[in-house]
C-alpha positions in Angstrom: -0.2 -0.3 0.2 0.4 4.1 -0.5 2.1 5.2 2.6 -0.5 8.5 3.5 1.3 11.8 5.8 -0.3 14.9 7.1 -2.0 16.9 5.1 -2.5 13.9 2.4 -6.2 14.0 1.4 -7.8 11.0 -0.5 -10.3 11.6 -3.1 -12.5 8.1 -3.9 -14.8 8.8 -7.5 -18.5 7.5 -8.4 -17.2 4.6 -7.5 -14.1 4.0 -5.7 -13.7 2.9 -1.9 -10.6 3.0 -0.2 -9.4 1.3 2.8 -6.6 2.6 5.4 -4.8 1.1 7.2 -3.0 3.4 10.1 0.3 2.2 11.8 -2.0 1.3 15.6 -4.2 -0.8 13.3 -7.0 1.1 13.3 -9.1 0.5 9.8 -10.2 3.6 7.9 -12.9 2.0 4.7 -13.6 5.3 2.8 -16.7 4.9 0.5 -17.0 6.3 -3.2 -17.5 10.3 -3.7 -16.0 11.2 -0.4 -12.6 12.9 0.8 -10.8 13.3 3.8 -7.5 15.0 4.7 -5.5 13.8 7.5 -4.3 16.3 10.1 -2.0 14.2 12.6 -0.5 11.4 12.4 1.9 12.1 15.4 2.7 9.8 17.8 0.0 7.8 19.0 -2.8 10.7 17.2 -4.5 10.5 14.3 -7.5 12.6 13.7 -8.4 12.9 10.6 -11.1 15.5 7.9 -13.8 14.3 6.4 -14.7 16.6 3.9 -17.4 15.5 1.9 -18.7 11.6 1.3 -18.9 8.7 4.4 -16.0 7.1 6.3 -16.4 3.6 8.0 -13.4 3.0 11.3 -12.8 0.7 13.0 -10.6 2.4 16.1 -8.9 -0.3 18.4 -8.6 -0.1 22.3 -6.8 2.8 22.7 -4.1 3.6 25.9 -4.7 6.6 28.2 -2.2 8.8 25.8 -3.4 7.8 22.7 -6.6 10.0 20.3 -8.2 9.4 17.9 -11.2 12.1 16.6 -12.7 12.2 12.9 -13.7 16.5 12.3 -16.1 17.8 9.9 -18.0 20.5 8.8 -20.1 20.6 11.2 -18.9 18.0 14.4 -15.9 16.5 16.2 -16.0 12.8 17.3 -13.3 11.4 19.6 -13.2 7.9 20.9 -11.3 4.9 22.6 -12.1 1.9 20.4 -15.4 1.6 18.4 -17.3 1.0 15.3 -18.4 3.6 13.7 -19.2 5.7 10.4 -19.2 9.8 9.4 -21.4 11.0 6.6 -20.7 14.4 5.5 -23.3 15.7 3.0 -25.9 18.7 2.2 -24.4 20.9 5.7 -24.5 18.6 8.1 -23.1 15.5 9.7 -24.0 12.0 10.3 -23.1 9.9 13.3 -23.5 6.6 13.2 -22.2 3.8 16.0 -21.9 0.5 15.3 -19.8 -0.8 18.9 -18.3 1.4 21.4 -19.3 4.7 22.3 -18.8 8.3 20.2 -18.5 11.9 21.7 -19.8 14.0 18.9 -19.9 17.5 19.1 -21.4 20.2 17.3 -18.6 22.6 16.7 -20.1 26.2 16.8 -21.8 25.8 20.3 -19.8 22.9 22.3 -22.9 21.0 22.2 -22.2 17.8 22.5 -24.3 13.5 22.5 -22.8 10.5 23.7 -24.3 7.9 20.8 -24.6 4.2 21.4 -24.4 1.1 20.0 -27.0 0.9 17.1 -27.7 5.0 18.0 -27.1 7.8 15.4 -26.6 11.7 15.8 -26.9 14.4 13.1 -25.4 17.4 13.6 -26.6 21.0 11.1 -24.3 23.5 11.6 -24.9 26.5 14.2 -27.5 23.6 15.9 -27.0 21.2 19.1 -27.3 17.5 17.9 -29.9 15.8 17.7 -31.0 13.0 20.0 -29.3 10.1 19.4 -31.9 7.9 18.0 -32.2 3.9 16.7 -30.2 3.3 13.4 -33.4 2.1 10.8 -32.8 -1.8 9.4 -31.9 -2.2 6.5 -34.1 -2.8 3.8 -35.0 -7.0 3.5 -34.1 -7.6 -0.6 -37.4 -9.4 -1.8 -36.7 -11.8 -4.6 -39.1 -11.1 -7.4 -41.6 -13.7 -8.5 -39.5 -14.5 -11.1 -36.4 -14.9 -10.0 -37.7 -16.5 -6.8 -39.8 -19.5 -9.0 -36.0 -19.6 -11.3 -34.7 -20.6 -8.6 -37.5 -23.4 -7.1 -37.1 -24.8 -10.6 -33.5 -25.1 -10.2 -33.5 -26.5 -7.1 -35.7 -29.3 -8.1 -33.9 -29.9 -11.4 -30.7 -30.2 -8.8 -32.5 -32.3 -6.7 -33.5 -34.9 -9.5 -29.6 -35.0 -11.1 -28.7 -36.5 -7.4 -31.5 -38.2 -7.2 -30.3 -39.5 -11.0 -26.9 -40.1 -9.6 -27.8 -41.7 -6.3 -29.5 -44.2 -8.8 -27.0 -45.2 -10.4 
């Protein structure tokens, strides 16, 4: 892989993705149409800026002297060891927490909220973060009737072939 330095930017295109791994084994997944800038990568401190798009971070448990934060145009997220995602768009920032706990702080007012696993918050400029709410479940993929029928026919044909093979 390629090393990134302080002030480097990572930009992904419409179909692009990037996986970043820090020297402390923290992992960041940069989604399509995103821009991330490293602002500090010194001595146990990782500070990143998400200018646009979505970034998911898996942060290892940190020692008392280590720090990890992600800043967007409207908030800063400080963590100690967790799995979360940050998305920037339309002037607001959204934080989703999958594991651990993340403190989201609105930059102008200083208002903050603690977000726990399975929750999200949205931060608008000059407005306190929304109260944490449950992350909506992803819509279930529904199979078209034609696809379901096709799969059933395929399964029946495979079963019939297996039975024929077993008789021989």
